[in-house]
N, C-alpha and C positions, 0 to 999 in steps of 0.2 A: 658482678658477672652480669654478663651480657640481657637483656630485654626477652630475647628471642630463644636463649637456651633457659632460662629460667619461665618461662612457661612450656617448652616445650617439659622441663623435666615436673612441673605437676601433671599435663599432662600426663607421659609416663607413669606415673606415682599412678594416679590413681586405675592406669589401666593394667599395673601391677598389682597392686592391689586385688582388683575388682578376680584375676584370677588366681593370687593369690586365697583370697578369702573361698571365692568357687571351687577350689581346689582341695580347700579345707572340709564342708559342707558335702561335696561328694563323699568324702573320705569317711565320712561319718555317718553319714545315706548310709551310704555301701556295709557298714559294720553295723545296721541297725543302730543309734545311739539319736537320731532326727531323720525326720518323714522324709521323701522324697522326694519333695516343692517339682509342678508342671517346668517350670526354668532349670533347677538341678537335667533334671528325665530329659528337656532338651537338649542340655548343654553334652550329659551325660552323652547321648546316642549320638552330637555330632565327633564328639572323642572318641567314641568308637567306629568311623568312619572315617576318619583320619580329616575331619573338615574343625571348622575356627565358630569355635559356642557362637553363636548371636549376644551372649549375655557377653560375648568379650568384648564381638564386632564394635558394640554401642561403642564402647569404650580407648576402642585403637581406629589406631589411620588406617586410607582407604588399603586394605589389596585381599590377591586372587589366589592367593596361594593355598593350598593345602597347612594340614595342621603344622607337616613337617619340614617345612618352606618358612613358612610364622615361626616357628620360636627360635629357627636356628637367625631369620632374620630381626625381631625384636632386639636376638641377643646382639645384633650386631652392632643395634641402634646403639643396646644403651651401651658398649664398649666404647662408641664415637663420640657420647654424651661425655664418660671416666674422664676417655680423655683430652675432647676439647673442658671440664673441670682444670685437672691436670696441669693443660698447658697450654692453655689458655687455645682461641683463636682458632681453628682450624686454617 
């Protein structure tokens, strides 16, 4: 695998893990199973406002898009990486 691709996949895996874990924790906090930390509360407020949470931005690529556009862009980037893995260099 290409060095650049490997580095990007490591970064994106960290971002996806951060997104997944924060959403799982938010779900538990909303159910009352865990306490809502200040960091999770900020993430919840950002999500409700349609913004990318600062928690995600810390692990993310630079983007000024609102939440909806950010998610679409993230999905397209992940599809690009999958194509790169499956079919070789673009």
